PATIBA-65245 format. One line per 10 residues: number of its first residue (from 1); for each residue x, y, z of C-alpha. Coordinates in steps of 0.2 Angstrom, whole numbers, plus 5000, padded with zeros to 4 digits. Example, Ala and Ser with C-alpha at 12.3 -4.5 7.8 and 13.67 -1.06 7.14 Angstrom:
2
1	5062:4978:5039  5068:4995:5036;
This chain:
201
1	4860:3706:4455  4856:3706:4473  4869:3706:4488  4866:3689:4497  4864:3697:4514  4851:3710:4509  4836:3700:4517  4846:3698:4533  4845:3717:4535  4826:3719:4534;
11	4813:3713:4546  4809:3694:4542  4790:3698:4541  4794:3709:4526  4804:3696:4516  4789:3690:4505  4784:3708:4501  4801:3713:4496  4807:3699:4485  4796:3703:4470;
21	4802:3721:4471  4821:3717:4471  4823:3703:4459  4820:3715:4444  4829:3714:4427  4843:3726:4425  4843:3731:4443  4859:3729:4454  4857:3732:4473  4874:3735:4482;
31	4877:3736:4501  4890:3748:4505  4899:3756:4520  4890:3769:4529  4890:3786:4521  4887:3802:4531  4878:3811:4518  4865:3799:4513  4857:3782:4517  4855:3776:4499;
41	4854:3781:4481  4848:3776:4464  4856:3779:4447  4856:3774:4429  4873:3766:4424  4881:3769:4407  4879:3751:4403  4861:3753:4403  4858:3744:4420  4851:3752:4436;
51	4860:3753:4453  4854:3755:4470  4866:3757:4484  4861:3756:4502  4871:3759:4518  4875:3744:4528  4866:3747:4545  4860:3737:4559  4843:3746:4560  4832:3735:4550;
61	4817:3747:4550  4827:3761:4543  4835:3750:4530  4819:3744:4524  4812:3762:4523  4827:3767:4513  4826:3752:4502  4808:3756:4497  4812:3774:4495  4826:3769:4482;
71	4815:3756:4473  4802:3769:4471  4815:3779:4461  4819:3764:4450  4800:3761:4447  4797:3779:4442  4813:3779:4430  4807:3762:4422  4788:3767:4420  4789:3786:4416;
81	4800:3790:4401  4800:3809:4402  4812:3818:4414  4803:3822:4431  4808:3830:4448  4817:3816:4457  4806:3818:4472  4791:3826:4463  4773:3820:4463  4777:3804:4452;
91	4790:3798:4465  4779:3803:4480  4764:3793:4473  4775:3778:4469  4783:3778:4486  4767:3779:4495  4759:3764:4485  4774:3754:4487  4775:3757:4506  4757:3754:4510;
101	4758:3735:4510  4772:3736:4523  4762:3747:4535  4757:3734:4548  4764:3729:4565  4771:3713:4560  4784:3722:4551  4786:3739:4561  4784:3742:4579  4769:3753:4583;
111	4780:3768:4588  4788:3768:4571  4772:3763:4562  4761:3778:4567  4775:3790:4562  4778:3781:4546  4760:3782:4541  4760:3800:4544  4776:3802:4534  4770:3794:4518;
121	4755:3805:4516  4767:3818:4509  4785:3810:4509  4800:3821:4509  4816:3819:4499  4824:3812:4515  4817:3803:4530  4829:3813:4540  4819:3829:4537  4804:3821:4546;
131	4810:3823:4564  4796:3813:4572  4800:3798:4561  4819:3800:4564  4817:3800:4583  4806:3784:4582  4819:3775:4571  4833:3781:4582  4827:3770:4596  4832:3755:4586;
141	4849:3760:4582  4864:3751:4590  4879:3762:4595  4894:3757:4605  4898:3774:4611  4894:3787:4625  4885:3799:4613  4866:3804:4614  4854:3814:4603  4854:3833:4605;
151	4835:3833:4609  4839:3823:4625  4849:3838:4632  4841:3853:4641  4845:3871:4637  4862:3878:4644  4869:3861:4643  4887:3858:4636  4891:3845:4623  4906:3840:4612;
161	4903:3838:4593  4914:3835:4578  4932:3832:4585  4931:3840:4602  4922:3856:4598  4912:3862:4613  4895:3869:4611  4881:3876:4623  4863:3872:4620  4854:3889:4619;
171	4836:3887:4613  4825:3877:4602  4817:3883:4587  4802:3874:4578  4814:3861:4570  4831:3865:4575  4842:3870:4590  4853:3886:4591  4869:3881:4599  4884:3892:4603;
181	4902:3886:4600  4912:3891:4615  4929:3894:4607  4922:3906:4594  4906:3913:4601  4897:3909:4584  4880:3902:4584  4875:3886:4574  4859:3877:4570  4858:3859:4575;
191	4846:3845:4571  4837:3838:4586  4844:3821:4581  4863:3826:4580  4873:3814:4590  4883:3823:4603  4894:3819:4618  4887:3827:4634  4899:3836:4646  4895:3836:4664;
201	4895:3853:4673;
């Protein structure tokens, strides 16, 4: 069973490629409210069917990537009977092969396409760990607030995060930022794509 609005959440040029992948026997795809900890997941249900859940988001490119990511889990489970690492070589190869037909600029803008092509050479368990791809995807997110991404702030800039906690940007490491919470003096590691509220000095 497929939620009727799934195709509305992905680029129109991808519809014909996606349809054969989603209309599978014993596969249920559900669109759910946004969860902070994950974009989607796959699991085998007790009744023998398979379920994919996907966050309802406005970014069609991120949604499509998550959909293919989870469909790759389903395909691995269906085709490989033994227990394997969820994001091991079997999943990586399956995800890569499934994503290849989508790598064209009729589906993805060029700025995402180049980062996605690099990403699938050795895909990680979460696209969020690929900062270059996340930054490219974030350009197509739609927010109705006054928050920005941390990597848009310079060092020694103040920002608000997580219910009025105030932090100071100290320095950038290879993949993360070290920021100090003003009220406690403690240092924390932040992702470059954490959404924060800048505080004017």
